[in-house]
LUMKOLLUM-656814 format. One record per residue: residue in one letter; y, x, z of N, C-alpha, C in turn. Coordinates in steps of 0.05 Angstrom, whole numbers, plus 32768, in hexadecimal, padded with zeros to 4 digits. Atoms other than C-alpha are relative to their C-alpha. Layout:
<pts>
{rest: a n.c2: Y n.c1: X n.c3: Z ca.c2: Y ca.c1: X ca.c3: Z c.c2: Y c.c1: X c.c3: Z}
...
</pts>
This chain:
<pts>
{rest: m n.c2: 7FE8 n.c1: 8012 n.c3: 8002 ca.c2: 8002 ca.c1: 8000 ca.c3: 8001 c.c2: 801A c.c1: 8011 c.c3: 8002}
{rest: l n.c2: 7FE6 n.c1: 7FEF n.c3: 8003 ca.c2: 8047 ca.c1: 801B ca.c3: 7FEF c.c2: 8019 c.c1: 7FF2 c.c3: 8008}
{rest: m n.c2: 7FE3 n.c1: 800D n.c3: 7FF4 ca.c2: 808E ca.c1: 8011 ca.c3: 8007 c.c2: 800F c.c1: 7FF2 c.c3: 7FED}
{rest: n n.c2: 7FEA n.c1: 800C n.c3: 800D ca.c2: 80C4 ca.c1: 7FE9 ca.c3: 7FF2 c.c2: 801B c.c1: 800D c.c3: 8005}
{rest: l n.c2: 7FEC n.c1: 7FF0 n.c3: 7FF7 ca.c2: 8104 ca.c1: 8010 ca.c3: 7FF3 c.c2: 801F c.c1: 7FEF c.c3: 7FF3}
{rest: k n.c2: 7FE4 n.c1: 800B n.c3: 8006 ca.c2: 814E ca.c1: 7FF2 ca.c3: 7FF4 c.c2: 8013 c.c1: 8012 c.c3: 8007}
{rest: v n.c2: 7FEA n.c1: 7FF1 n.c3: 7FF4 ca.c2: 818B ca.c1: 801E ca.c3: 7FF4 c.c2: 8017 c.c1: 7FEF c.c3: 7FF9}
{rest: l n.c2: 7FEA n.c1: 800F n.c3: 8004 ca.c2: 81C7 ca.c1: 7FF5 ca.c3: 8002 c.c2: 801A c.c1: 800F c.c3: 8005}
{rest: l n.c2: 7FE4 n.c1: 7FF4 n.c3: 7FFE ca.c2: 8212 ca.c1: 8008 ca.c3: 7FF6 c.c2: 8013 c.c1: 7FE7 c.c3: 8008}
{rest: p n.c2: 7FEC n.c1: 8015 n.c3: 7FF6 ca.c2: 824F ca.c1: 7FDC ca.c3: 8013 c.c2: 8003 c.c1: 7FE9 c.c3: 7FEB}
{rest: y n.c2: 7FF4 n.c1: 8012 n.c3: 8016 ca.c2: 8258 ca.c1: 7FBE ca.c3: 7FCE c.c2: 7FEA c.c1: 7FFB c.c3: 7FED}
{rest: q n.c2: 8018 n.c1: 8006 n.c3: 8015 ca.c2: 8211 ca.c1: 7FC0 ca.c3: 7FA5 c.c2: 7FE6 c.c1: 8006 c.c3: 8010}
{rest: v n.c2: 8017 n.c1: 7FF5 n.c3: 7FFE ca.c2: 81CB ca.c1: 7FCC ca.c3: 7FAD c.c2: 7FFD c.c1: 8015 c.c3: 7FEC}
{rest: f n.c2: 8005 n.c1: 7FE4 n.c3: 8010 ca.c2: 81BF ca.c1: 8016 ca.c3: 7F95 c.c2: 7FE5 c.c1: 8004 c.c3: 7FF6}
{rest: i n.c2: 8017 n.c1: 7FFA n.c3: 8008 ca.c2: 8177 ca.c1: 8019 ca.c3: 7F95 c.c2: 7FEF c.c1: 7FE5 c.c3: 800A}
{rest: d n.c2: 8015 n.c1: 8014 n.c3: 7FF7 ca.c2: 8141 ca.c1: 7FE0 ca.c3: 7F97 c.c2: 7FE5 c.c1: 800A c.c3: 7FF1}
{rest: c n.c2: 801A n.c1: 7FF1 n.c3: 800F ca.c2: 80FD ca.c1: 8002 ca.c3: 7F8A c.c2: 7FE4 c.c1: 7FF3 c.c3: 8010}
{rest: a n.c2: 8019 n.c1: 8004 n.c3: 7FF2 ca.c2: 80B8 ca.c1: 7FE7 ca.c3: 7F9D c.c2: 7FEE c.c1: 8016 c.c3: 7FF4}
{rest: g n.c2: 8019 n.c1: 7FEC n.c3: 800C ca.c2: 807B ca.c1: 801A ca.c3: 7F98 c.c2: 8007 c.c1: 801C c.c3: 8009}
{rest: v n.c2: 7FF6 n.c1: 7FE8 n.c3: 7FF8 ca.c2: 8099 ca.c1: 8051 ca.c3: 7FC0 c.c2: 7FE8 c.c1: 800B c.c3: 8012}
{rest: s n.c2: 8015 n.c1: 7FF5 n.c3: 7FF1 ca.c2: 8064 ca.c1: 8082 ca.c3: 7FE0 c.c2: 8006 c.c1: 8011 c.c3: 8016}
{rest: r n.c2: 7FF8 n.c1: 7FF2 n.c3: 7FE8 ca.c2: 8090 ca.c1: 80AB ca.c3: 800C c.c2: 801E c.c1: 8002 c.c3: 7FFF}
{rest: i n.c2: 7FE6 n.c1: 7FFB n.c3: 8003 ca.c2: 80D7 ca.c1: 80B6 ca.c3: 8021 c.c2: 8008 c.c1: 8014 c.c3: 8010}
{rest: v n.c2: 7FF8 n.c1: 7FE9 n.c3: 7FF0 ca.c2: 80FC ca.c1: 80F1 ca.c3: 803E c.c2: 801D c.c1: 7FFC c.c3: 8001}
{rest: a n.c2: 7FE2 n.c1: 8007 n.c3: 7FFD ca.c2: 8142 ca.c1: 80E6 ca.c3: 805E c.c2: 8007 c.c1: 8016 c.c3: 8016}
{rest: e n.c2: 7FF4 n.c1: 7FED n.c3: 7FEB ca.c2: 816E ca.c1: 8110 ca.c3: 808B c.c2: 8015 c.c1: 7FF1 c.c3: 8016}
{rest: n n.c2: 7FEC n.c1: 8010 n.c3: 7FE9 ca.c2: 818E ca.c1: 80FE ca.c3: 80CE c.c2: 800E c.c1: 801E c.c3: 800D}
{rest: r n.c2: 7FF0 n.c1: 7FEE n.c3: 7FF4 ca.c2: 81B8 ca.c1: 812C ca.c3: 80FD c.c2: 7FEC c.c1: 801A c.c3: 8005}
{rest: d n.c2: 8014 n.c1: 7FEE n.c3: 7FF3 ca.c2: 817B ca.c1: 8153 ca.c3: 8116 c.c2: 7FEC c.c1: 800C c.c3: 7FE7}
{rest: g n.c2: 800C n.c1: 7FF5 n.c3: 8017 ca.c2: 815E ca.c1: 8163 ca.c3: 80CC c.c2: 7FEC c.c1: 7FE9 c.c3: 7FF0}
{rest: s n.c2: 800B n.c1: 8013 n.c3: 8012 ca.c2: 812E ca.c1: 8140 ca.c3: 809E c.c2: 7FE8 c.c1: 7FF5 c.c3: 800E}
{rest: f n.c2: 8019 n.c1: 8011 n.c3: 7FF8 ca.c2: 80F6 ca.c1: 810C ca.c3: 80A9 c.c2: 7FF3 c.c1: 7FF2 c.c3: 7FEB}
{rest: g n.c2: 800E n.c1: 800C n.c3: 8013 ca.c2: 80C3 ca.c1: 80EE ca.c3: 8083 c.c2: 7FF6 c.c1: 7FE3 c.c3: 8007}
{rest: l n.c2: 8011 n.c1: 801C n.c3: 7FFE ca.c2: 80A8 ca.c1: 80A4 ca.c3: 807A c.c2: 7FEA c.c1: 7FFE c.c3: 7FEB}
{rest: l n.c2: 801A n.c1: 8006 n.c3: 800D ca.c2: 8064 ca.c1: 8092 ca.c3: 8064 c.c2: 7FFD c.c1: 7FE1 c.c3: 8001}
{rest: p n.c2: 8001 n.c1: 801A n.c3: 7FFC ca.c2: 8050 ca.c1: 804C ca.c3: 8054 c.c2: 7FF8 c.c1: 7FF4 c.c3: 801E}
{rest: h n.c2: 800D n.c1: 8009 n.c3: 7FE7 ca.c2: 8028 ca.c1: 8042 ca.c3: 8096 c.c2: 8009 c.c1: 800E c.c3: 8018}
{rest: r n.c2: 7FF1 n.c1: 7FF7 n.c3: 7FE9 ca.c2: 8057 ca.c1: 8064 ca.c3: 80C5 c.c2: 800A c.c1: 7FE5 c.c3: 800B}
{rest: l n.c2: 7FF6 n.c1: 8017 n.c3: 7FEF ca.c2: 806F ca.c1: 803B ca.c3: 80FF c.c2: 801C c.c1: 7FF7 c.c3: 7FF7}
{rest: d n.c2: 7FE6 n.c1: 8003 n.c3: 8001 ca.c2: 80AE ca.c1: 8016 ca.c3: 80FA c.c2: 8015 c.c1: 8011 c.c3: 800B}
{rest: c n.c2: 7FE9 n.c1: 7FEE n.c3: 7FF8 ca.c2: 80EE ca.c1: 803B ca.c3: 8106 c.c2: 801F c.c1: 7FF8 c.c3: 7FF7}
{rest: v n.c2: 7FDE n.c1: 8002 n.c3: 8008 ca.c2: 813E ca.c1: 803A ca.c3: 8104 c.c2: 8004 c.c1: 801E c.c3: 8006}
{rest: a n.c2: 7FF6 n.c1: 7FE6 n.c3: 7FFC ca.c2: 815F ca.c1: 807B ca.c3: 80F8 c.c2: 801B c.c1: 8002 c.c3: 7FF3}
{rest: a n.c2: 7FE8 n.c1: 7FFD n.c3: 8008 ca.c2: 81A7 ca.c1: 8090 ca.c3: 80F0 c.c2: 8003 c.c1: 8013 c.c3: 7FEF}
{rest: l n.c2: 8006 n.c1: 7FEB n.c3: 8016 ca.c2: 81AF ca.c1: 80B8 ca.c3: 80AD c.c2: 801C c.c1: 8010 c.c3: 8002}
{rest: a n.c2: 7FEE n.c1: 7FEC n.c3: 8002 ca.c2: 81DC ca.c1: 80F5 ca.c3: 80A6 c.c2: 8007 c.c1: 8001 c.c3: 7FE1}
{rest: p n.c2: 7FFC n.c1: 7FFB n.c3: 801D ca.c2: 81FA ca.c1: 8104 ca.c3: 8061 c.c2: 7FEF c.c1: 8012 c.c3: 7FF7}
{rest: g n.c2: 8014 n.c1: 7FED n.c3: 8007 ca.c2: 81C6 ca.c1: 8126 ca.c3: 803B c.c2: 7FF3 c.c1: 7FF9 c.c3: 7FE6}
{rest: i n.c2: 8010 n.c1: 800B n.c3: 8013 ca.c2: 818F ca.c1: 811C ca.c3: 8006 c.c2: 7FEB c.c1: 7FF2 c.c3: 8009}
{rest: l n.c2: 8019 n.c1: 8011 n.c3: 7FFD ca.c2: 8160 ca.c1: 80E2 ca.c3: 8003 c.c2: 7FEB c.c1: 8006 c.c3: 7FEA}
{rest: r n.c2: 8019 n.c1: 7FF8 n.c3: 800C ca.c2: 811D ca.c1: 80F3 ca.c3: 7FE4 c.c2: 7FEC c.c1: 7FE8 c.c3: 8002}
{rest: y n.c2: 8015 n.c1: 8013 n.c3: 7FFF ca.c2: 80EC ca.c1: 80BD ca.c3: 7FCD c.c2: 7FEA c.c1: 8004 c.c3: 7FE9}
{rest: e n.c2: 8015 n.c1: 7FFD n.c3: 8017 ca.c2: 80AF ca.c1: 80BC ca.c3: 7FA4 c.c2: 7FF7 c.c1: 7FE4 c.c3: 7FF8}
{rest: f n.c2: 8007 n.c1: 801B n.c3: 800A ca.c2: 80A4 ca.c1: 8086 ca.c3: 7F73 c.c2: 7FF1 c.c1: 8009 c.c3: 7FE4}
{rest: e n.c2: 8010 n.c1: 8000 n.c3: 801B ca.c2: 806F ca.c1: 8082 ca.c3: 7F3A c.c2: 7FFD c.c1: 8020 c.c3: 8001}
{rest: g n.c2: 8006 n.c1: 7FE0 n.c3: 8002 ca.c2: 805D ca.c1: 80D0 ca.c3: 7F48 c.c2: 8015 c.c1: 800F c.c3: 7FFE}
{rest: r n.c2: 7FE9 n.c1: 7FF0 n.c3: 8001 ca.c2: 80A2 ca.c1: 80E6 ca.c3: 7F42 c.c2: 8012 c.c1: 8001 c.c3: 8016}
{rest: e n.c2: 7FEE n.c1: 7FFE n.c3: 7FE9 ca.c2: 80D3 ca.c1: 8100 ca.c3: 7F72 c.c2: 801D c.c1: 7FF8 c.c3: 7FF8}
{rest: v n.c2: 7FE4 n.c1: 8004 n.c3: 8009 ca.c2: 8119 ca.c1: 80DF ca.c3: 7F70 c.c2: 8011 c.c1: 800E c.c3: 8018}
{rest: n n.c2: 7FEE n.c1: 7FFA n.c3: 7FEE ca.c2: 8152 ca.c1: 80FA ca.c3: 7F94 c.c2: 801B c.c1: 7FF3 c.c3: 8000}
{rest: v n.c2: 7FE6 n.c1: 8016 n.c3: 7FF8 ca.c2: 8194 ca.c1: 80D6 ca.c3: 7FAF c.c2: 800E c.c1: 8012 c.c3: 8014}
{rest: a n.c2: 7FF0 n.c1: 7FF9 n.c3: 7FE9 ca.c2: 81CC ca.c1: 80F4 ca.c3: 7FD2 c.c2: 800F c.c1: 7FE7 c.c3: 800D}
{rest: v n.c2: 7FF6 n.c1: 8018 n.c3: 7FEF ca.c2: 81E1 ca.c1: 80C3 ca.c3: 800A c.c2: 8012 c.c1: 800C c.c3: 8015}
{rest: d n.c2: 7FF1 n.c1: 7FFE n.c3: 7FEA ca.c2: 8219 ca.c1: 80BD ca.c3: 803A c.c2: 7FF2 c.c1: 7FF9 c.c3: 8019}
{rest: e n.c2: 800A n.c1: 8006 n.c3: 7FE4 ca.c2: 820E ca.c1: 80AF ca.c3: 8084 c.c2: 7FFC c.c1: 7FE3 c.c3: 7FFE}
{rest: g n.c2: 8009 n.c1: 801D n.c3: 8004 ca.c2: 81EB ca.c1: 806C ca.c3: 808F c.c2: 7FEC c.c1: 7FFB c.c3: 8018}
{rest: v n.c2: 8018 n.c1: 8008 n.c3: 7FF1 ca.c2: 81B1 ca.c1: 804C ca.c3: 80B0 c.c2: 7FE7 c.c1: 7FFA c.c3: 7FEF}
{rest: l n.c2: 8018 n.c1: 8006 n.c3: 800E ca.c2: 8168 ca.c1: 8049 ca.c3: 809D c.c2: 7FF0 c.c1: 7FEA c.c3: 8016}
{rest: v n.c2: 8014 n.c1: 800D n.c3: 7FF0 ca.c2: 8139 ca.c1: 8011 ca.c3: 80B6 c.c2: 7FE6 c.c1: 7FFA c.c3: 7FEF}
{rest: k n.c2: 801A n.c1: 8002 n.c3: 800F ca.c2: 80EE ca.c1: 800C ca.c3: 80A7 c.c2: 7FF5 c.c1: 7FED c.c3: 8011}
{rest: t n.c2: 8011 n.c1: 801B n.c3: 7FF5 ca.c2: 80C8 ca.c1: 7FCB ca.c3: 80B7 c.c2: 7FEC c.c1: 7FFD c.c3: 7FEC}
{rest: g n.c2: 8019 n.c1: 8008 n.c3: 800F ca.c2: 8084 ca.c1: 7FC5 ca.c3: 809E c.c2: 8002 c.c1: 8014 c.c3: 7FE9}
{rest: m n.c2: 7FFD n.c1: 7FF4 n.c3: 801D ca.c2: 8086 ca.c1: 7FDC ca.c3: 8051 c.c2: 801B c.c1: 8003 c.c3: 7FF7}
{rest: d n.c2: 7FE0 n.c1: 8003 n.c3: 800A ca.c2: 80D0 ca.c1: 7FCE ca.c3: 804E c.c2: 800E c.c1: 8019 c.c3: 800D}
{rest: v n.c2: 7FEE n.c1: 7FEF n.c3: 7FF7 ca.c2: 80FF ca.c1: 8007 ca.c3: 8051 c.c2: 801D c.c1: 7FF9 c.c3: 7FF7}
{rest: l n.c2: 7FE7 n.c1: 800A n.c3: 8007 ca.c2: 814A ca.c1: 7FF4 ca.c3: 8053 c.c2: 8012 c.c1: 8018 c.c3: 8008}
{rest: i n.c2: 7FF0 n.c1: 7FF2 n.c3: 7FF6 ca.c2: 817F ca.c1: 8027 ca.c3: 8051 c.c2: 801F c.c1: 7FF8 c.c3: 7FF6}
{rest: s n.c2: 7FE4 n.c1: 8007 n.c3: 8003 ca.c2: 81C8 ca.c1: 801A ca.c3: 8057 c.c2: 8013 c.c1: 8017 c.c3: 8006}
{rest: v n.c2: 7FEB n.c1: 7FED n.c3: 7FFE ca.c2: 81FE ca.c1: 804E ca.c3: 8046 c.c2: 801B c.c1: 7FFC c.c3: 7FF4}
{rest: r n.c2: 7FE5 n.c1: 8006 n.c3: 8009 ca.c2: 8241 ca.c1: 8056 ca.c3: 8037 c.c2: 8004 c.c1: 8005 c.c3: 7FE3}
{rest: n n.c2: 8002 n.c1: 7FF9 n.c3: 801B ca.c2: 8239 ca.c1: 8077 ca.c3: 7FF5 c.c2: 7FE7 c.c1: 8012 c.c3: 7FF8}
{rest: a n.c2: 8017 n.c1: 7FF5 n.c3: 800C ca.c2: 8204 ca.c1: 8093 ca.c3: 7FC8 c.c2: 8003 c.c1: 800D c.c3: 7FE3}
{rest: f n.c2: 7FFC n.c1: 7FF7 n.c3: 8018 ca.c2: 81FD ca.c1: 80BA ca.c3: 7F88 c.c2: 7FE3 c.c1: 8008 c.c3: 7FF8}
{rest: g n.c2: 801C n.c1: 7FF2 n.c3: 800E ca.c2: 81BB ca.c1: 80C8 ca.c3: 7F5D c.c2: 800A c.c1: 8015 c.c3: 7FEB}
{rest: g n.c2: 7FFD n.c1: 7FEC n.c3: 8012 ca.c2: 81B0 ca.c1: 80FF ca.c3: 7F32 c.c2: 7FE6 c.c1: 800F c.c3: 8001}
{rest: t n.c2: 8017 n.c1: 7FF3 n.c3: 8002 ca.c2: 8179 ca.c1: 812F ca.c3: 7F1D c.c2: 8002 c.c1: 801B c.c3: 800A}
{rest: d n.c2: 8000 n.c1: 7FE6 n.c3: 7FF4 ca.c2: 8193 ca.c1: 8174 ca.c3: 7F30 c.c2: 8005 c.c1: 8003 c.c3: 801C}
{rest: l n.c2: 8000 n.c1: 7FFE n.c3: 7FDE ca.c2: 8184 ca.c1: 8180 ca.c3: 7F7D c.c2: 801A c.c1: 800F c.c3: 8007}
{rest: a n.c2: 7FE6 n.c1: 7FEF n.c3: 7FF6 ca.c2: 81BA ca.c1: 81B7 ca.c3: 7F7F c.c2: 8018 c.c1: 7FEF c.c3: 7FFF}
{rest: n n.c2: 7FE7 n.c1: 800F n.c3: 7FFF ca.c2: 81F1 ca.c1: 818B ca.c3: 7F64 c.c2: 7FFE c.c1: 7FEB c.c3: 8011}
{rest: l n.c2: 7FFE n.c1: 8017 n.c3: 7FEC ca.c2: 81DE ca.c1: 8151 ca.c3: 7F92 c.c2: 8006 c.c1: 800B c.c3: 801C}
{rest: r n.c2: 7FFB n.c1: 7FF2 n.c3: 7FE3 ca.c2: 81DF ca.c1: 8183 ca.c3: 7FD1 c.c2: 801E c.c1: 8002 c.c3: 7FFF}
{rest: s n.c2: 7FE0 n.c1: 7FFB n.c3: 8002 ca.c2: 8226 ca.c1: 8195 ca.c3: 7FB7 c.c2: 8010 c.c1: 7FEE c.c3: 8004}
{rest: l n.c2: 7FEE n.c1: 801A n.c3: 8002 ca.c2: 823E ca.c1: 8154 ca.c3: 7FB0 c.c2: 7FFF c.c1: 7FF6 c.c3: 801C}
{rest: v n.c2: 7FFB n.c1: 800A n.c3: 7FE4 ca.c2: 822A ca.c1: 8144 ca.c3: 7FF9 c.c2: 8011 c.c1: 8010 c.c3: 8010}
{rest: e n.c2: 7FEC n.c1: 7FEF n.c3: 7FF2 ca.c2: 824D ca.c1: 817E ca.c3: 8014 c.c2: 8019 c.c1: 7FFF c.c3: 7FF7}
{rest: r n.c2: 7FDF n.c1: 8003 n.c3: 8006 ca.c2: 828E ca.c1: 8175 ca.c3: 7FEA c.c2: 8008 c.c1: 7FE2 c.c3: 8006}
{rest: e n.c2: 7FF7 n.c1: 801E n.c3: 7FFC ca.c2: 828F ca.c1: 8124 ca.c3: 7FF0 c.c2: 7FFD c.c1: 7FF7 c.c3: 8018}
{rest: f n.c2: 8006 n.c1: 800E n.c3: 7FE8 ca.c2: 826C ca.c1: 810D ca.c3: 802D c.c2: 8007 c.c1: 8013 c.c3: 8017}
{rest: l n.c2: 7FFB n.c1: 7FF2 n.c3: 7FE7 ca.c2: 8276 ca.c1: 8143 ca.c3: 805F c.c2: 8020 c.c1: 8008 c.c3: 8002}
{rest: t n.c2: 7FE3 n.c1: 7FFF n.c3: 7FFF ca.c2: 82C0 ca.c1: 814B ca.c3: 804C c.c2: 800F c.c1: 7FE9 c.c3: 800A}
{rest: l n.c2: 7FFC n.c1: 801B n.c3: 7FF7 ca.c2: 82C9 ca.c1: 8102 ca.c3: 8054 c.c2: 7FFE c.c1: 8000 c.c3: 8022}
{rest: d n.c2: 8005 n.c1: 7FFC n.c3: 7FE5 ca.c2: 82AD ca.c1: 810D ca.c3: 809D c.c2: 8018 c.c1: 800D c.c3: 8012}
{rest: e n.c2: 7FEA n.c1: 7FED n.c3: 7FF2 ca.c2: 82E1 ca.c1: 8145 ca.c3: 80AE c.c2: 801B c.c1: 7FF0 c.c3: 7FFE}
{rest: q n.c2: 7FE4 n.c1: 800D n.c3: 7FFE ca.c2: 8318 ca.c1: 8117 ca.c3: 8095 c.c2: 8004 c.c1: 7FE9 c.c3: 8016}
{rest: e n.c2: 8003 n.c1: 8015 n.c3: 7FEF ca.c2: 82FC ca.c1: 80DD ca.c3: 80BD c.c2: 8004 c.c1: 800A c.c3: 801D}
{rest: q n.c2: 7FFD n.c1: 7FF8 n.c3: 7FE2 ca.c2: 82F9 ca.c1: 8104 ca.c3: 80FC c.c2: 801C c.c1: 800F c.c3: 8004}
{rest: s n.c2: 7FE3 n.c1: 7FF9 n.c3: 7FFD ca.c2: 8340 ca.c1: 8120 ca.c3: 80EE c.c2: 8010 c.c1: 7FE5 c.c3: 8006}
{rest: a n.c2: 7FF4 n.c1: 8019 n.c3: 7FF7 ca.c2: 8359 ca.c1: 80D8 ca.c3: 80EA c.c2: 7FFC c.c1: 7FF4 c.c3: 801A}
{rest: r n.c2: 8009 n.c1: 800B n.c3: 7FE5 ca.c2: 8335 ca.c1: 80C4 ca.c3: 8129 c.c2: 800E c.c1: 800D c.c3: 8015}
{rest: t n.c2: 7FF1 n.c1: 7FF2 n.c3: 7FEA ca.c2: 8358 ca.c1: 80FA ca.c3: 814D c.c2: 801C c.c1: 7FF9 c.c3: 8002}
{rest: v n.c2: 7FE8 n.c1: 8008 n.c3: 8002 ca.c2: 8399 ca.c1: 80E6 ca.c3: 8136 c.c2: 8005 c.c1: 7FE4 c.c3: 800F}
{rest: m n.c2: 8003 n.c1: 801A n.c3: 7FF2 ca.c2: 8387 ca.c1: 80A3 ca.c3: 814B c.c2: 8002 c.c1: 7FFB c.c3: 801C}
{rest: a n.c2: 8007 n.c1: 7FFD n.c3: 7FE1 ca.c2: 8372 ca.c1: 80B4 ca.c3: 8190 c.c2: 801B c.c1: 8008 c.c3: 800C}
{rest: k n.c2: 7FE8 n.c1: 7FF7 n.c3: 7FF7 ca.c2: 83B2 ca.c1: 80DD ca.c3: 819B c.c2: 8015 c.c1: 7FE6 c.c3: 7FFD}
{rest: m n.c2: 7FEE n.c1: 8014 n.c3: 8001 ca.c2: 83DB ca.c1: 809E ca.c3: 8183 c.c2: 7FFD c.c1: 7FEF c.c3: 8018}
{rest: e n.c2: 8006 n.c1: 8010 n.c3: 7FEC ca.c2: 83B4 ca.c1: 8072 ca.c3: 81B2 c.c2: 8009 c.c1: 8008 c.c3: 8019}
{rest: s n.c2: 7FF5 n.c1: 7FF2 n.c3: 7FE7 ca.c2: 83C2 ca.c1: 809F ca.c3: 81EF c.c2: 8018 c.c1: 8000 c.c3: 8005}
{rest: g n.c2: 7FE4 n.c1: 7FFC n.c3: 7FFD ca.c2: 8408 ca.c1: 80A7 ca.c3: 81E0 c.c2: 800A c.c1: 7FE1 c.c3: 8003}
{rest: l n.c2: 7FF8 n.c1: 801D n.c3: 7FF8 ca.c2: 840F ca.c1: 805A ca.c3: 81E2 c.c2: 7FF9 c.c1: 7FF6 c.c3: 8019}
{rest: i n.c2: 800B n.c1: 8002 n.c3: 7FE3 ca.c2: 83E5 ca.c1: 8054 ca.c3: 8221 c.c2: 8017 c.c1: 8007 c.c3: 8014}
{rest: r n.c2: 7FEF n.c1: 7FF3 n.c3: 7FEE ca.c2: 8417 ca.c1: 8084 ca.c3: 8240 c.c2: 801C c.c1: 7FF5 c.c3: 8001}
{rest: r n.c2: 7FE8 n.c1: 8010 n.c3: 7FFD ca.c2: 8454 ca.c1: 8062 ca.c3: 822D c.c2: 8000 c.c1: 7FE5 c.c3: 800B}
{rest: l n.c2: 8001 n.c1: 8016 n.c3: 7FF2 ca.c2: 843A ca.c1: 8021 ca.c3: 8241 c.c2: 7FFD c.c1: 8003 c.c3: 801F}
{rest: a n.c2: 7FFF n.c1: 7FFC n.c3: 7FE1 ca.c2: 842A ca.c1: 803D ca.c3: 8285 c.c2: 801A c.c1: 8008 c.c3: 800D}
{rest: s n.c2: 7FE1 n.c1: 7FF9 n.c3: 7FF9 ca.c2: 8470 ca.c1: 805B ca.c3: 8288 c.c2: 8010 c.c1: 7FE8 c.c3: 8001}
{rest: l n.c2: 7FEE n.c1: 801E n.c3: 7FFE ca.c2: 8491 ca.c1: 8014 ca.c3: 827A c.c2: 7FF5 c.c1: 7FEE c.c3: 8017}
{rest: q n.c2: 800A n.c1: 800D n.c3: 7FEA ca.c2: 8465 ca.c1: 7FF7 ca.c3: 82B0 c.c2: 800A c.c1: 8007 c.c3: 8019}
{rest: q n.c2: 7FF8 n.c1: 7FF5 n.c3: 7FE7 ca.c2: 847E ca.c1: 8025 ca.c3: 82E3 c.c2: 801D c.c1: 7FF9 c.c3: 8007}
{rest: i n.c2: 7FE4 n.c1: 800B n.c3: 7FFF ca.c2: 84C7 ca.c1: 8012 ca.c3: 82D2 c.c2: 8005 c.c1: 7FE6 c.c3: 8011}
</pts>
């Protein structure tokens, strides 16, 4: 028995594939694999390369961070962005250039927001003391 794989983006279904024999994904701790009879699981995905075997050939997809849910023979992956391609080196470069840079920009934006929030709280506290 083989797995059914769906990769969802916020705006479309990127992959809808039945007959997947194995899946390899990446989380913050490294790569992990899924076979059809593995127990159900949930995993937070890190930006990286998603590999799956379909009809005897390996397919590689660059994915952004997201979540993977395996229930029975169904594997559902929801990510912010994904790109297909054949050249593994180009896909890895794309992950480093696009997805990891976005994470740095997001962290920078969060730092700025935290500073603004703490400044607002200090001002509100000083107004309350008046």
